[in-house]
All heavy atoms as an XYZ file, in Angstrom:
1019
protein
N     160.007    272.388    135.206
C     161.091    272.205    136.162
C     161.768    270.868    135.904
O     161.113    269.865    135.705
C     160.506    272.240    137.574
C     161.358    271.641    138.642
S     162.094    272.922    139.443
C     162.620    272.784    140.892
N     163.043    270.860    135.953
C     163.810    269.635    135.780
C     163.859    268.901    137.118
O     164.532    269.329    138.033
C     165.218    269.983    135.292
C     166.076    268.768    135.078
O     165.662    267.651    135.341
N     167.270    268.990    134.600
N     163.145    267.797    137.240
C     163.076    267.060    138.494
C     164.393    266.382    138.855
O     164.537    265.870    139.940
C     161.941    266.034    138.430
C     160.566    266.666    138.398
C     160.248    267.486    139.626
O     160.686    267.197    140.733
N     159.483    268.549    139.443
N     165.342    266.351    137.944
C     166.607    265.686    138.219
C     167.631    266.608    138.870
O     168.768    266.207    139.063
C     167.200    265.085    136.930
O     167.447    266.133    136.001
C     166.267    264.057    136.325
N     167.250    267.825    139.201
C     168.194    268.737    139.851
C     168.609    268.122    141.189
O     167.782    267.640    141.954
C     167.599    270.154    140.026
C     166.408    270.172    140.951
C     168.663    271.105    140.519
N     169.915    268.100    141.419
C     170.454    267.483    142.620
C     171.086    268.517    143.538
O     171.716    269.473    143.090
C     171.489    266.420    142.248
C     170.994    265.272    141.383
C     172.151    264.359    140.985
C     169.905    264.484    142.104
N     170.942    268.294    144.820
C     171.456    269.191    145.853
C     172.962    269.432    145.702
O     173.439    270.540    145.903
C     171.142    268.575    147.225
C     171.467    269.455    148.389
C     170.627    270.495    148.743
C     172.601    269.234    149.145
C     170.909    271.303    149.832
C     172.902    270.034    150.229
C     172.047    271.071    150.574
N     173.707    268.411    145.358
C     175.171    268.523    145.268
C     175.682    268.749    143.846
O     176.889    268.697    143.607
C     175.824    267.264    145.852
O     175.554    267.183    147.235
N     174.796    269.027    142.918
C     175.192    269.228    141.521
C     176.182    270.385    141.411
O     175.975    271.462    141.971
C     173.949    269.528    140.679
C     174.240    269.536    139.191
O     175.074    270.349    138.753
O     173.621    268.738    138.475
N     177.248    270.167    140.669
C     178.283    271.195    140.485
C     177.748    272.447    139.792
O     178.272    273.544    139.984
C     179.452    270.627    139.693
N     176.690    272.309    138.997
C     176.117    273.439    138.258
C     174.846    273.981    138.896
O     174.087    274.689    138.243
C     175.827    273.017    136.817
C     177.100    272.639    136.095
O     178.093    273.347    136.182
N     177.071    271.521    135.403
N     174.613    273.670    140.159
C     173.364    274.075    140.809
C     173.188    275.595    140.845
O     172.090    276.097    140.627
C     173.276    273.489    142.214
C     171.976    273.749    142.959
C     170.771    273.227    142.174
C     172.019    273.119    144.343
N     174.234    276.335    141.093
C     174.106    277.793    141.156
C     173.602    278.352    139.829
O     172.694    279.193    139.811
C     175.427    278.453    141.552
C     175.394    279.980    141.671
C     174.362    280.449    142.687
C     176.774    280.503    142.037
N     174.140    277.878    138.723
C     173.667    278.329    137.411
C     172.188    278.006    137.230
O     171.425    278.829    136.726
C     174.474    277.665    136.287
C     175.918    278.126    136.257
O     176.206    279.237    136.742
O     176.765    277.355    135.765
N     171.784    276.812    137.630
C     170.384    276.398    137.519
C     169.488    277.304    138.363
O     168.457    277.788    137.898
C     170.234    274.929    137.937
C     168.839    274.433    137.809
C     168.249    273.913    136.695
C     167.841    274.428    138.832
N     166.946    273.578    136.969
C     166.673    273.887    138.275
C     167.826    274.825    140.169
C     165.490    273.735    138.990
C     166.656    274.680    140.895
C     165.513    274.144    140.309
N     169.890    277.549    139.618
C     169.096    278.391    140.526
C     168.907    279.797    139.954
O     167.820    280.369    140.036
C     169.770    278.481    141.894
C     169.743    277.220    142.746
C     170.739    277.335    143.891
C     168.341    276.939    143.254
N     169.965    280.348    139.395
C     169.900    281.706    138.856
C     168.910    281.825    137.693
O     168.392    282.896    137.435
C     171.296    282.157    138.402
C     172.237    282.473    139.550
C     171.970    283.824    140.183
O     172.154    284.851    139.523
O     171.573    283.838    141.362
N     168.627    280.728    137.002
C     167.711    280.745    135.855
C     166.249    280.528    136.250
O     165.362    280.717    135.418
C     168.128    279.674    134.842
C     169.466    279.962    134.201
C     169.905    278.822    133.313
C     171.306    279.090    132.768
N     171.875    277.915    132.117
N     166.002    280.141    137.495
C     164.639    279.849    137.933
C     163.937    281.108    138.437
O     164.568    281.968    139.055
C     164.653    278.806    139.062
C     165.346    277.508    138.724
C     164.828    276.870    137.466
O     163.646    276.548    137.351
N     165.714    276.695    136.492
N     162.636    281.183    138.187
C     161.845    282.255    138.791
C     161.621    281.898    140.259
O     161.828    280.749    140.671
C     160.473    282.393    138.100
O     159.717    281.198    138.350
C     160.612    282.639    136.602
N     161.177    282.858    141.038
C     160.866    282.580    142.441
C     159.812    281.479    142.543
O     159.884    280.618    143.415
C     160.389    283.848    143.148
C     161.516    284.849    143.333
O     162.687    284.540    143.149
N     161.150    286.065    143.679
N     158.832    281.492    141.639
C     157.773    280.486    141.651
C     158.325    279.106    141.301
O     157.920    278.100    141.875
C     156.650    280.868    140.682
C     155.875    282.111    141.080
C     156.628    283.425    140.848
O     157.541    283.481    139.984
O     156.311    284.405    141.557
N     159.245    279.035    140.372
C     159.846    277.747    139.996
C     160.652    277.149    141.145
O     160.729    275.927    141.280
C     160.729    277.908    138.758
C     159.930    278.128    137.481
C     160.824    278.497    136.309
O     161.732    279.313    136.447
N     160.559    277.893    135.162
N     161.231    277.989    141.972
C     161.994    277.486    143.116
C     161.107    276.704    144.082
O     161.591    275.832    144.804
C     162.693    278.626    143.855
C     163.825    279.318    143.112
C     164.372    280.469    143.941
C     164.928    278.342    142.740
N     159.807    276.995    144.097
C     158.873    276.263    144.961
C     158.853    274.773    144.646
O     158.479    273.964    145.484
C     157.454    276.814    144.829
C     157.186    277.971    145.765
O     157.925    278.117    146.757
O     156.234    278.717    145.509
N     159.240    274.402    143.446
C     159.206    273.004    143.040
C     160.517    272.264    143.316
O     160.617    271.057    143.066
C     158.874    272.917    141.550
C     157.512    273.497    141.219
C     157.240    273.483    139.734
O     157.696    272.543    139.051
O     156.574    274.409    139.260
N     161.511    272.942    143.841
C     162.796    272.296    144.135
C     162.598    271.193    145.173
O     161.784    271.337    146.093
C     163.801    273.325    144.634
N     163.335    270.091    145.050
C     163.180    268.973    145.981
C     163.907    269.177    147.318
O     164.052    268.251    148.095
C     163.778    267.798    145.200
C     164.788    268.425    144.305
C     164.232    269.775    143.939
N     164.369    270.385    147.580
C     165.035    270.734    148.832
C     164.707    272.190    149.130
O     164.197    272.919    148.284
C     166.555    270.516    148.729
C     167.161    270.997    147.445
C     167.452    272.337    147.239
C     167.416    270.104    146.407
C     167.986    272.782    146.043
C     167.965    270.530    145.211
C     168.242    271.874    145.031
N     164.982    272.625    150.339
C     164.697    273.995    150.727
C     165.613    274.986    150.052
O     166.818    274.753    149.964
N     165.034    276.089    149.571
C     165.812    277.135    148.909
C     165.423    278.486    149.490
O     164.245    278.835    149.534
C     165.554    277.170    147.382
C     166.335    278.310    146.735
C     165.881    275.838    146.729
N     166.428    279.223    149.926
C     166.247    280.627    150.298
C     167.087    281.421    149.326
O     168.307    281.242    149.244
C     166.693    280.910    151.747
C     166.521    282.397    152.067
C     165.940    280.044    152.735
N     166.439    282.280    148.563
C     167.135    283.179    147.632
C     167.191    284.541    148.322
O     166.169    285.087    148.729
C     166.371    283.283    146.319
C     166.949    284.301    145.343
C     166.119    284.397    144.084
N     166.559    283.366    143.128
C     165.885    283.045    142.025
N     164.732    283.632    141.747
N     166.363    282.121    141.202
N     168.420    285.062    148.415
C     168.628    286.346    149.078
C     169.333    287.320    148.153
O     170.097    286.908    147.275
C     169.534    286.165    150.304
C     169.004    285.282    151.381
S     170.247    285.061    152.686
C     171.121    283.625    152.069
N     169.108    288.608    148.393
C     169.908    289.621    147.719
C     171.337    289.474    148.222
O     171.607    288.762    149.194
C     169.418    291.044    148.049
O     169.612    291.274    149.458
C     167.961    291.242    147.667
N     172.246    290.174    147.608
C     173.647    290.131    148.047
C     173.800    290.688    149.466
O     174.771    290.403    150.148
C     174.525    290.928    147.081
C     174.398    290.522    145.616
C     175.038    289.243    145.272
N     176.481    289.384    145.267
C     177.293    288.421    144.905
N     176.816    287.274    144.505
N     178.588    288.587    144.946
N     172.802    291.453    149.923
C     172.822    292.019    151.275
C     172.148    291.108    152.293
O     172.119    291.418    153.479
C     172.133    293.392    151.284
C     172.853    294.447    150.471
C     172.662    294.278    148.957
O     171.575    293.833    148.524
O     173.614    294.557    148.205
N     171.562    289.990    151.838
C     170.942    289.040    152.763
C     169.453    289.204    152.982
O     168.891    288.616    153.903
N     168.776    289.975    152.137
C     167.324    290.143    152.245
C     166.633    289.050    151.432
O     166.971    288.822    150.270
C     166.889    291.542    151.749
C     165.372    291.680    151.768
C     167.539    292.625    152.604
N     165.673    288.369    152.048
C     164.978    287.247    151.411
C     164.071    287.743    150.286
O     163.202    288.586    150.508
C     164.148    286.460    152.443
C     163.353    285.346    151.769
C     165.044    285.909    153.540
N     164.279    287.205    149.083
C     163.414    287.518    147.945
C     162.598    286.299    147.504
O     161.607    286.447    146.800
C     164.192    288.112    146.746
C     164.780    289.460    147.118
C     165.273    287.180    146.264
N     163.018    285.101    147.926
C     162.239    283.881    147.675
C     162.519    282.911    148.812
O     163.668    282.702    149.203
C     162.607    283.254    146.338
N     161.448    282.331    149.338
C     161.527    281.362    150.438
C     160.629    280.215    150.018
O     159.407    280.290    150.144
C     161.017    282.037    151.724
C     161.386    281.325    153.000
C     162.610    281.557    153.603
C     160.506    280.448    153.611
C     162.947    280.937    154.794
C     160.841    279.822    154.796
C     162.053    280.068    155.381
O     162.399    279.453    156.565
N     161.222    279.182    149.438
C     160.423    278.164    148.760
C     159.599    277.304    149.723
O     159.845    277.262    150.922
C     161.287    277.317    147.842
S     162.166    275.995    148.647
N     158.607    276.630    149.149
C     157.680    275.804    149.936
C     158.399    274.748    150.760
O     158.036    274.504    151.906
C     156.653    275.142    149.017
C     155.641    276.094    148.464
C     154.653    275.366    147.573
C     153.692    276.352    146.943
N     152.743    275.687    146.038
N     159.406    274.103    150.179
C     160.138    273.067    150.919
C     160.814    273.664    152.146
O     160.816    273.059    153.216
C     161.187    272.400    150.032
O     160.586    271.681    149.002
N     161.392    274.837    152.008
C     162.036    275.503    153.140
C     161.006    275.833    154.209
O     161.232    275.624    155.402
C     162.752    276.775    152.673
C     163.501    277.494    153.759
C     164.770    276.790    154.209
O     165.192    275.811    153.590
O     165.353    277.250    155.211
N     159.872    276.328    153.793
C     158.791    276.649    154.722
C     158.328    275.401    155.469
O     158.088    275.429    156.677
C     157.627    277.286    153.958
O     156.617    277.676    154.842
N     158.225    274.291    154.757
C     157.806    273.031    155.366
C     158.837    272.543    156.386
O     158.475    272.074    157.470
C     157.584    271.969    154.279
C     157.189    270.648    154.817
N     155.931    270.398    155.337
C     157.880    269.491    154.925
C     155.879    269.150    155.755
N     157.048    268.573    155.509
N     160.119    272.662    156.076
C     161.185    272.216    156.972
C     161.229    273.063    158.240
O     161.346    272.541    159.346
C     162.556    272.260    156.258
C     162.607    271.200    155.158
C     163.711    272.052    157.255
C     163.772    271.370    154.182
N     161.129    274.375    158.091
C     161.327    275.285    159.227
C     160.054    275.686    159.951
O     160.109    276.128    161.091
C     162.015    276.581    158.764
O     161.149    277.269    157.862
C     163.350    276.293    158.110
N     158.915    275.593    159.265
C     157.668    276.062    159.863
C     157.469    277.559    159.738
O     156.534    278.118    160.301
N     158.335    278.230    158.994
C     158.227    279.676    158.798
C     157.453    279.935    157.508
O     157.799    279.417    156.457
C     159.622    280.334    158.755
C     160.291    280.183    160.122
C     159.522    281.799    158.346
C     161.731    280.627    160.160
N     156.418    280.731    157.593
C     155.566    281.048    156.451
C     156.339    281.826    155.388
O     157.108    282.728    155.705
C     154.366    281.865    156.938
C     153.395    282.181    155.828
O     152.632    281.277    155.449
O     153.416    283.325    155.344
N     156.100    281.458    154.133
C     156.780    282.133    153.020
C     156.541    283.635    153.044
O     157.476    284.415    152.885
C     156.280    281.579    151.685
C     156.715    280.164    151.391
C     156.114    279.671    150.089
O     154.932    279.372    150.018
N     156.942    279.592    149.064
N     155.310    284.051    153.212
C     154.987    285.473    153.207
C     155.680    286.243    154.312
O     156.084    287.391    154.129
N     155.829    285.601    155.454
C     156.507    286.237    156.581
C     157.986    286.474    156.276
O     158.552    287.503    156.645
C     156.366    285.373    157.840
C     157.122    285.919    159.017
C     156.599    286.962    159.782
C     158.380    285.427    159.361
C     157.300    287.490    160.857
C     159.093    285.943    160.418
C     158.548    286.972    161.171
O     159.249    287.495    162.219
N     158.623    285.518    155.587
C     160.068    285.585    155.342
C     160.456    286.641    154.309
O     161.535    287.236    154.399
C     160.585    284.221    154.892
N     159.600    286.881    153.341
C     159.942    287.794    152.247
C     160.222    289.208    152.741
O     159.481    289.758    153.553
C     158.829    287.813    151.210
C     158.598    286.499    150.477
C     157.423    286.627    149.522
C     159.848    286.040    149.745
N     161.309    289.770    152.250
C     161.660    291.149    152.587
C     162.416    291.317    153.883
O     162.808    292.424    154.234
N     162.655    290.228    154.591
C     163.363    290.312    155.872
C     164.820    289.898    155.697
O     165.169    289.131    154.814
C     162.678    289.424    156.905
C     161.285    289.927    157.240
C     160.753    289.295    158.480
C     159.464    289.944    158.927
N     158.389    289.873    157.989
N     165.673    290.404    156.586
C     167.074    290.013    156.577
C     167.179    288.604    157.139
O     166.774    288.343    158.269
C     167.931    290.998    157.373
C     169.397    290.655    157.305
C     170.123    290.852    156.131
C     170.057    290.102    158.389
C     171.468    290.517    156.046
C     171.407    289.766    158.314
C     172.087    289.966    157.140
O     173.418    289.626    157.055
N     167.695    287.687    156.350
C     167.657    286.273    156.682
C     168.341    285.925    158.001
O     167.777    285.233    158.840
C     168.266    285.448    155.535
C     168.125    283.981    155.766
C     166.880    283.372    155.728
C     169.231    283.195    156.056
C     166.736    282.017    155.967
C     169.093    281.841    156.287
C     167.846    281.262    156.246
O     167.701    279.921    156.489
N     169.550    286.402    158.204
C     170.341    285.946    159.339
C     169.985    286.592    160.675
O     170.422    286.103    161.711
C     171.834    286.108    159.055
C     172.283    285.235    157.918
C     172.616    285.789    156.697
C     172.327    283.866    158.053
C     173.009    284.976    155.641
C     172.713    283.046    157.009
C     173.062    283.607    155.802
N     169.205    287.652    160.687
C     168.803    288.239    161.964
C     167.300    288.132    162.203
O     166.871    287.943    163.327
C     169.228    289.716    162.073
O     168.655    290.446    160.994
C     170.738    289.843    162.064
N     166.510    288.212    161.151
C     165.065    288.216    161.332
C     164.394    286.862    161.078
O     163.304    286.626    161.561
C     164.432    289.268    160.427
C     164.875    290.683    160.777
C     164.277    291.701    159.837
O     164.595    291.719    158.653
N     163.404    292.527    160.364
N     165.025    286.002    160.314
C     164.418    284.710    159.984
C     165.186    283.553    160.624
O     164.588    282.665    161.216
C     164.361    284.502    158.448
C     163.577    285.621    157.791
C     163.772    283.141    158.102
C     162.145    285.758    158.267
N     166.487    283.528    160.490
C     167.290    282.393    160.971
C     168.465    282.847    161.831
O     169.630    282.665    161.465
C     167.791    281.577    159.794
N     168.184    283.415    163.004
C     169.298    283.839    163.852
C     170.192    282.667    164.280
O     171.354    282.882    164.609
C     168.621    284.510    165.047
C     167.199    284.088    164.999
C     166.888    283.738    163.582
N     169.686    281.426    164.211
C     170.522    280.268    164.558
C     171.639    280.066    163.539
O     172.599    279.341    163.811
C     169.672    279.006    164.670
S     168.996    278.405    163.105
N     171.549    280.708    162.377
C     172.589    280.608    161.351
C     173.452    281.863    161.290
O     174.314    281.984    160.425
C     171.952    280.337    159.989
N     173.230    282.791    162.203
C     173.983    284.041    162.223
C     175.256    283.846    163.050
O     175.362    284.296    164.179
C     173.126    285.171    162.791
C     173.752    286.526    162.559
O     174.699    286.661    161.799
N     173.221    287.534    163.223
N     176.207    283.121    162.439
C     177.430    282.767    163.151
C     178.585    282.627    162.155
O     178.400    282.813    160.956
C     177.216    281.470    163.946
C     176.740    280.337    163.061
O     177.295    280.068    162.006
N     175.691    279.654    163.498
N     179.748    282.262    162.661
C     180.931    282.123    161.808
C     180.832    280.933    160.855
O     181.436    280.933    159.795
C     182.193    281.986    162.666
C     182.524    283.235    163.475
S     182.773    284.704    162.453
C     184.300    284.296    161.653
N     180.072    279.909    161.226
C     179.943    278.718    160.383
C     179.093    278.984    159.143
O     179.268    278.324    158.130
C     179.288    277.571    161.157
C     180.190    276.877    162.133
S     179.322    275.521    162.967
C     178.940    274.442    161.597
N     178.147    279.926    159.249
C     177.198    280.144    158.154
C     177.252    281.588    157.648
O     177.817    281.864    156.614
C     175.754    279.804    158.588
C     175.660    278.418    159.245
C     174.791    279.924    157.412
C     175.969    277.265    158.340
N     176.624    282.501    158.351
C     176.438    283.873    157.863
C     177.746    284.558    157.487
O     177.824    285.226    156.453
C     175.686    284.703    158.901
N     178.776    284.399    158.295
C     180.046    285.087    158.026
C     180.667    284.643    156.704
O     181.391    285.412    156.068
C     181.021    284.850    159.171
N     180.369    283.435    156.259
C     180.951    282.926    155.012
C     180.422    283.664    153.781
O     181.064    283.686    152.748
C     180.706    281.429    154.882
C     181.499    280.669    155.922
C     181.350    279.196    155.773
C     182.206    278.523    156.844
N     182.191    277.092    156.740
N     179.242    284.282    153.895
C     178.671    285.005    152.761
C     179.432    286.291    152.453
O     179.183    286.926    151.440
C     177.189    285.283    152.984
C     176.343    284.053    152.741
C     175.989    283.216    153.785
C     175.912    283.717    151.459
C     175.228    282.078    153.561
C     175.153    282.590    151.227
C     174.815    281.770    152.285
O     174.068    280.646    152.051
N     180.379    286.678    153.289
C     181.218    287.846    152.997
C     182.224    287.530    151.888
O     182.756    288.449    151.255
C     181.949    288.296    154.260
N     182.463    286.258    151.642
C     183.376    285.855    150.578
C     182.744    286.150    149.219
O     181.531    286.027    149.066
C     183.669    284.353    150.671
C     184.279    283.915    151.981
C     184.354    282.398    152.064
O     184.820    281.758    151.135
N     183.902    281.852    153.169
N     183.529    286.514    148.217
C     182.955    286.807    146.898
C     182.382    285.568    146.218
O     181.412    285.650    145.475
C     184.117    287.389    146.101
C     185.345    287.028    146.853
C     184.959    286.795    148.280
N     182.981    284.416    146.485
C     182.513    283.154    145.921
C     182.360    282.161    147.059
O     183.213    282.086    147.945
C     183.533    282.607    144.898
O     183.659    283.557    143.841
C     183.082    281.286    144.322
N     181.250    281.408    147.027
C     180.973    280.470    148.102
C     180.236    279.269    147.543
O     179.225    279.408    146.847
C     180.115    281.164    149.174
C     179.655    280.343    150.369
C     180.848    279.840    151.176
C     178.751    281.193    151.260
N     180.750    278.095    147.807
C     180.075    276.842    147.479
C     180.545    275.825    148.500
O     181.611    275.226    148.371
C     180.391    276.367    146.060
C     179.571    275.141    145.670
O     178.866    274.579    146.541
O     179.643    274.737    144.508
N     179.767    275.681    149.543
C     180.156    274.800    150.642
C     178.953    274.003    151.122
O     177.848    274.523    151.223
C     180.725    275.624    151.794
C     181.240    274.783    152.931
C     181.950    275.592    153.995
O     182.469    276.675    153.701
O     181.982    275.119    155.143
N     179.195    272.737    151.426
C     178.184    271.876    152.033
C     178.640    271.517    153.436
O     179.826    271.286    153.665
C     177.999    270.582    151.233
C     177.226    270.777    149.962
C     176.816    269.452    149.335
O     176.332    268.555    150.056
O     176.991    269.328    148.113
N     177.694    271.453    154.357
C     178.014    271.064    155.719
C     176.781    270.532    156.425
O     175.646    270.889    156.073
C     178.611    272.228    156.504
C     177.720    273.429    156.766
C     178.094    274.055    158.097
C     177.898    274.444    155.661
N     177.015    269.676    157.402
C     175.936    269.206    158.253
C     175.651    270.285    159.285
O     176.570    270.978    159.751
C     176.326    267.910    158.953
C     176.435    266.758    157.987
O     175.747    266.715    156.979
N     177.311    265.824    158.280
N     174.382    270.410    159.665
C     173.991    271.467    160.595
C     172.733    271.040    161.319
O     172.013    270.154    160.848
C     173.756    272.772    159.821
C     173.854    274.013    160.657
C     175.077    274.459    161.138
C     172.721    274.757    160.969
C     175.181    275.604    161.900
C     172.811    275.909    161.734
C     174.048    276.332    162.195
O     174.146    277.465    162.956
N     172.457    271.669    162.428
C     171.208    271.431    163.142
C     170.476    272.759    163.200
O     170.948    273.716    163.815
C     171.445    270.861    164.549
C     172.160    269.516    164.440
C     170.122    270.725    165.289
C     172.533    268.881    165.753
N     169.332    272.811    162.524
C     168.509    274.027    162.528
C     167.723    274.091    163.818
O     167.167    273.093    164.271
C     167.542    274.017    161.346
C     168.152    274.050    159.949
C     167.045    273.980    158.908
C     168.979    275.306    159.756
N     167.642    275.268    164.382
C     166.868    275.477    165.604
C     166.037    276.745    165.477
O     166.005    277.567    166.373
C     167.799    275.592    166.831
O     168.731    276.664    166.611
C     168.542    274.309    167.098
N     165.388    276.909    164.322
C     164.588    278.114    164.078
C     163.518    278.230    165.159
O     163.809    278.476    166.304
C     163.901    278.042    162.717
C     164.805    278.149    161.516
C     164.305    277.953    160.255
C     166.151    278.448    161.622
C     165.109    278.045    159.129
C     166.963    278.547    160.515
C     166.430    278.339    159.269
O     167.219    278.434    158.166
N     162.287    278.032    164.766
C     161.150    278.093    165.681
C     160.580    276.696    165.864
O     159.424    276.530    166.206
C     160.066    279.054    165.144
C     160.554    280.481    165.175
C     159.627    278.652    163.754
N     161.417    275.701    165.635
C     160.965    274.318    165.658
C     161.896    273.486    166.533
O     162.882    273.972    167.061
C     160.953    273.766    164.232
S     162.553    273.973    163.400
N     161.575    272.227    166.646
C     162.485    271.291    167.295
C     163.778    271.260    166.480
O     163.747    271.465    165.273
C     161.859    269.891    167.316
C     160.641    269.776    168.201
C     160.997    269.883    169.673
O     162.042    269.336    170.088
O     160.236    270.529    170.402
N     164.916    270.984    167.091
C     166.157    270.880    166.313
C     166.013    269.849    165.187
O     165.507    268.753    165.400
C     167.192    270.435    167.355
C     166.639    270.954    168.654
C     165.148    270.829    168.517
N     166.462    270.238    163.991
C     166.336    269.392    162.810
C     167.721    269.218    162.194
O     168.384    270.203    161.865
C     165.406    270.033    161.762
C     164.020    270.266    162.340
C     165.319    269.171    160.508
C     163.138    271.121    161.447
N     168.149    267.971    162.032
C     169.427    267.689    161.374
C     169.240    267.849    159.873
O     168.320    267.273    159.285
C     169.888    266.263    161.683
C     170.274    266.060    163.119
C     170.711    264.626    163.344
C     171.153    264.420    164.773
N     171.625    263.039    164.996
N     170.122    268.647    159.264
C     170.033    268.918    157.827
C     171.423    268.974    157.210
O     172.432    269.068    157.904
C     169.308    270.256    157.537
C     167.864    270.226    158.004
C     170.055    271.428    158.153
N     171.434    268.937    155.900
C     172.650    269.199    155.115
C     172.432    270.557    154.476
O     171.408    270.783    153.814
C     172.820    268.118    154.046
C     174.069    268.249    153.224
C     175.239    267.647    153.938
N     176.429    267.673    153.060
C     177.648    267.631    153.526
N     177.855    267.551    154.823
N     178.674    267.657    152.707
N     173.345    271.486    154.691
C     173.252    272.819    154.108
C     174.176    272.939    152.917
O     175.218    272.290    152.858
C     173.659    273.892    155.121
C     172.864    274.006    156.403
C     173.426    275.150    157.248
C     171.393    274.217    156.118
N     173.788    273.798    152.001
C     174.687    274.206    150.924
C     174.596    275.714    150.811
O     173.505    276.277    150.673
C     174.321    273.536    149.604
C     175.361    273.829    148.525
C     175.316    272.858    147.405
N     176.328    273.179    146.401
C     176.290    272.730    145.167
N     175.312    271.924    144.772
N     177.233    273.069    144.313
N     175.728    276.360    150.883
C     175.833    277.811    150.807
C     176.414    278.145    149.440
O     177.489    277.664    149.101
C     176.743    278.335    151.918
C     176.544    277.719    153.314
C     177.565    278.261    154.286
C     175.132    277.927    153.806
N     175.695    278.960    148.671
C     176.100    279.216    147.288
C     176.030    280.687    146.910
O     175.043    281.362    147.207
C     175.171    278.476    146.324
C     175.393    277.010    146.057
C     174.260    276.466    145.205
C     176.712    276.782    145.373
N     177.064    281.133    146.229
C     177.058    282.415    145.534
C     178.334    282.505    144.727
O     179.287    281.757    144.956
C     176.919    283.595    146.492
C     178.166    283.992    147.225
C     177.911    285.198    148.103
C     179.088    286.111    148.167
N     178.889    287.249    149.025
N     178.350    283.400    143.756
C     179.566    283.657    142.994
C     179.653    285.158    142.749
O     178.695    285.890    143.007
C     179.547    282.905    141.658
O     178.660    283.534    140.761
N     180.779    285.580    142.229
C     180.922    287.000    141.924
C     179.952    287.426    140.828
O     179.548    288.573    140.766
C     182.365    287.309    141.511
C     183.337    287.151    142.661
C     184.740    287.529    142.268
O     184.973    288.729    142.002
O     185.609    286.636    142.230
N     179.568    286.482    139.963
C     178.666    286.791    138.853
C     177.185    286.582    139.193
O     176.324    287.083    138.490
C     179.000    285.915    137.630
C     180.373    286.155    137.048
C     181.484    285.480    137.836
O     181.287    284.447    138.454
N     182.657    286.090    137.830
N     176.892    285.834    140.241
C     175.486    285.531    140.535
C     174.746    286.773    141.020
O     175.297    287.606    141.726
C     175.364    284.397    141.550
O     175.962    284.742    142.784
N     173.501    286.855    140.621
C     172.664    287.983    141.031
C     172.274    287.848    142.501
O     172.128    288.824    143.217
C     171.415    288.015    140.149
C     170.502    289.153    140.456
C     169.384    289.266    139.456
N     168.470    290.306    139.887
C     167.260    290.445    139.435
N     166.793    289.635    138.523
N     166.485    291.412    139.879
N     172.085    286.595    142.943
C     171.638    286.308    144.307
C     172.639    285.421    145.020
O     173.557    284.878    144.427
C     170.283    285.579    144.267
C     169.191    286.370    143.605
C     168.754    286.044    142.322
C     168.593    287.436    144.243
C     167.747    286.764    141.713
C     167.587    288.169    143.643
C     167.166    287.830    142.374
O     166.166    288.549    141.767
N     172.401    285.244    146.312
C     173.097    284.233    147.092
C     172.041    283.291    147.650
O     170.883    283.686    147.808
C     173.963    284.858    148.185
C     173.235    285.776    149.133
C     174.199    286.519    150.048
O     175.396    286.563    149.842
N     173.661    287.099    151.100
N     172.448    282.048    147.925
C     171.483    281.002    148.250
C     171.873    280.246    149.522
O     173.045    279.968    149.760
C     171.376    279.997    147.097
C     170.853    280.630    145.841
C     171.709    281.243    144.934
C     169.488    280.649    145.570
C     171.229    281.841    143.787
C     169.003    281.252    144.424
C     169.877    281.847    143.538
O     169.397    282.449    142.410
N     170.847    279.896    150.279
C     170.953    279.055    151.468
C     170.044    277.870    151.186
O     168.823    278.030    151.059
C     170.465    279.846    152.689
C     170.530    279.107    153.990
C     171.680    279.147    154.763
C     169.439    278.403    154.469
C     171.734    278.489    155.986
C     169.483    277.748    155.684
C     170.636    277.795    156.443
N     170.630    276.679    151.021
C     169.876    275.492    150.633
C     169.861    274.494    151.782
O     170.861    274.318    152.475
C     170.501    274.856    149.402
C     170.763    275.805    148.232
C     171.518    275.098    147.130
C     169.472    276.393    147.710
N     168.717    273.829    151.946
C     168.539    272.897    153.057
C     168.010    271.571    152.541
O     167.005    271.528    151.835
C     167.547    273.472    154.105
C     167.354    272.494    155.248
C     168.023    274.817    154.627
N     168.688    270.493    152.937
C     168.264    269.155    152.551
C     168.170    268.294    153.810
O     169.180    268.058    154.468
C     169.261    268.561    151.556
C     168.715    267.339    150.872
O     167.802    266.682    151.360
N     169.269    267.030    149.720
N     166.975    267.838    154.127
C     166.776    266.978    155.310
C     167.211    265.551    155.048
O     167.463    264.807    155.976
C     165.310    266.960    155.713
C     164.872    268.202    156.410
C     163.499    268.052    156.942
N     163.543    267.299    158.194
C     162.495    267.147    158.975
N     161.342    267.634    158.659
N     162.614    266.464    160.098
N     167.297    265.138    153.805
C     167.502    263.735    153.476
C     168.963    263.316    153.413
O     169.248    262.138    153.360
C     166.833    263.415    152.150
C     165.345    263.631    152.191
C     164.710    263.427    150.860
C     163.221    263.713    150.974
N     162.602    263.965    149.716
N     169.886    264.241    153.420
C     171.284    263.871    153.214
C     172.203    264.257    154.358
O     173.379    264.486    154.167
C     171.795    264.485    151.899
C     171.201    263.836    150.701
N     170.061    264.301    150.117
C     171.555    262.719    150.022
C     169.751    263.519    149.095
N     170.645    262.563    149.019
N     171.691    264.317    155.559
C     172.553    264.571    156.720
C     173.370    263.309    156.951
O     172.842    262.205    156.998
C     171.687    264.865    157.947
C     172.477    265.233    159.178
C     172.749    266.554    159.458
C     172.933    264.254    160.048
C     173.454    266.908    160.597
C     173.651    264.593    161.178
C     173.907    265.916    161.450
O     174.604    266.268    162.558
N     174.673    263.441    157.069
C     175.496    262.229    157.272
C     176.370    262.355    158.499
O     176.650    263.393    158.981
C     176.366    261.988    156.042
O     177.134    263.125    155.734
């Protein structure tokens, strides 16, 4: 794993697409890999640590209704209807934990196999 991968890297989507689900566990920020329909296929260790949601529990579930209903809104979930998405924003997660200030990155392209929901606790501004 390349430890220099950065949350705001312009080529992050390409990098994510090349990683196995197991390699995503080593990312320095939370990564949720979803099918184009929003079903979780990888829920990395960092994401599990941030949210308190077990990796095994998240797999196979629809992310925006079964795992993160706090993100099922116009600011987040609705944006995944776009064919291409690369947006960063500050957000407050309220999953099953105390509210947590985070920086989100929403990623997908017309060519990408998956879509991604990325969480960084260290760069909320």
